[in-house]
C-alpha positions, 0 to 999 in steps of 0.5 A: 805822329804829326810833326811840329816846329815847336813843342811847348811843355806847360800851358800856364802863364808863359806857355799860353803867351808863347802859344799865341805869339808863335802861331800868330803869323801862321808859319809855325806849327806849335804843339802845347802839352798841358798836364791839367785840363780846360778851365771849367770851374765856375770859381775861376771867373769869380775873383773871390773864388780863388779861395775855393781853388787853393786846395783843389787838386784839379787846378792846383798841384798842391806842392809842399816844402820840406820841413825846415828848421828856419820855419819851425819845422813846418811843412808849407803849402806851395800852390801852383796852377794846373790847367790851361792858364796855369797859376793865373786861374787860381792866384790873387790877381794882383798885378805889380810890375816891380821897380826899374832897379829890379831889372837893372839888377838883372842886367848888372848881374850879367843878364844883358838885354834884360835891364829896365829899358829893354823890358819896359816896352813888353809890360806896355805891350801886354797891358790893357789897363783902363786907367793911367797915362802914357807909361802904361799899356792900354791895348794889350791882351791882359785886361787890368783894373784897379780894385773898384770896391771901397769900404770905410775901413780900407779908407781908414787904413789909407788915412792911417798910412798917410798919417804915418808919412806915406803918400797916396799913390794912384798908380804904383806901376807908373814909375814910383812904387812907394806909397799907399793905394788900391791894388791893380788886378787882372780883371775885366768887368768884375771877372778874373782875366787869365792868360787863357782869356787874354792869349790862348782863347783867341789862338785856339782856332788857328790851324797851326796850334794844337793843344793836348790836355791831361798830357803829363810830360815825363822826359825830354828826348835828346840825341847827343847834345840836341833836344829832339822832342818829349815823351808824355803820358795821356790816359795811361799811354806814352807818346813821343813827339818830335820838334823840328826847331825847339822844345820850349820848357814852360812848366814853371819854377818848380817843374822845369828844373824837375823835368830837366833832372828827370831827363838827365840834365843837372848835377851828376851826383844828384842824378846818379843818386836817383839812377838817372843817366847823366846826359848833360852837366848843368850844376845850376839846375834847381839852385837859386830858388827864391820866393816871397815869405809873408807873415799875416798880422790880424786885428779884431775890429769894431765899429765896422763891417768886415768881410768875415760878416759879409761872407756869411748868412743873408749878407752872402746871399745879398753879395751873390745877387749883387755880383750876378746882377752888376758884377760888383761887391765882395765877390770881385775881391782877390787877395789884396784890397789896399797896398802899401810899399814902404821903406823899412829904413829912411836911407833906402832909395826905394821901398823894400817892404810890401803890405796887403790890407784886407778887411778880413781875418783868417782862422786858417791863412794857408787855406783862406778860412775866414774868422766868424767875428769881425777882423782885418789882416795886413800881409807883410812881405819883404820885396827882395829876399836874399835867402836862397833855397833849392828845388830838386827831384827826390825820385825818378818818378815824374809823378812825384813832386820834387823836394822844395827847400826855400831856406826862408829867413836864413839871411840876416837881411831878410830877418831884419827887413821882416821885423822892421816891416811888421813893426811899421804895420803895427805902427800904422794900425795904431794911428788915430784914423784906423785905431778907432776900429781896433779892439785888439791885436790877435796876431802876433799880439801885444806881448810881441815887442822885441826883435827876437819875438818878432822873428820868432813869430815870423818863423812860426807863422809865415807862409810863402805867397807863391812866387817861386823863381830862379831855378833855371837862372839866366846868365853867362856864368858857369852856374847859369842854366840858360843863356840870355836868349833863354837857350839851355846852355850847351844844348841845342833845340831847348829853351826855358821860358817861365819864372825859373829863368829870373835871376833875382826877385822882383819887387812885388807879385811876379805874374807881371814879370813872368808875362813880360819874360814870355813876351820878350822870349817870343820875340827872341824865338822869332828872331832866331828862326828868322835868322836861320831862314 
């Protein structure tokens, strides 16, 4: 078996970035193992194709939560990308840096070196934005664009939000997040632009990078307190491969803690329950799971053409022709058209609620099945949830999914913020600029008025919007899983680099933050190897 300096477990967002950065000098031999395959589906490049991939087992792990009382005993889908490019192959492409205060909160919680001043340059390093000024990056690997399609009803939503007191915000990633405007997306020329496109594809020709797909890592190999390699299964055969310098776990916030526990790293009581020998005690593994919870409010629309009609019959044929001829039209749309970042209380310093406006309504929100009649939706989410859950193994079998318990809406702060946010969304729709297009509120419906009614609606209808973080939290306290250089505490030769290391949620969609973490981690890894040399 060929020897490698670094083994990267997972070919998703962080893994692709690390594979590029660690091989750029030509000095380090890198092996990346990915359980999925190449991004071959035609639906990946077409932005609207995300709806075809949300339930596709080839590109989605299709995880689910456990049924929990806080969400009416429902099992909630938790899609995670599978294949080279990870979740950037199937996500809604929305790009949000978050607020400076998010990262300063990381620093204040003990993650020194991860405050806004330290992380902001990495956002500029990764960005290739076709608009904006000096606070934005324009030469990075990730191509970004503002949603370029405009529709009368989306302009009406912006006008209504302005009537409600929100200012128009051309660039919510330029410093001030609060306001209303069009979303920025990871696209180029009307096509999805994934980390596979931006980072991995340019590196695939390097002789010092080896990528093995359909390789499901079963466990980490340890000798004493050093991680020496991994064992993976491909085509029914198990193979063990060694790392001379480090194993880097980039399997994501769901599977990174799972793999640690399968390898005997975690809470002794849990490991013993599943017959796994305890190799290293880390009680924080799988704890601190945080995700964004979202409700979707729907209205029946009049005096406007919506995506519901545009995606059917002859209009769909016209849209397909328009897309392939000019890369424009409704097939360039992802999950968000217009944004609004709102303060749910006037005394707050920054926005704490986020809206996703689409001129579409869903018969099945979890699977993005559109209604047949005209409709519109406002997705409503709390930016910084306080409810904390867990992700732990429920079997010693590596092919079995873990137990995902998000504990949504358990914290009173989250309950209050969600209720206030939904009230604001309804108030915006009732403003004259938009109300002229509304026939009726379908969900939750005008009968929902009291705070208790709103909260009950959220518990019965809300979904995750697929932003799991925190399950291998960084820090210096005894419950932290990795240190501030993302090395697993108490072990040598093992790091975690993905959303699981984030100690607190950021204000918005997390893909930008995960890319930043990977870019910064690559510098930390290269600094460490230079010092050893």
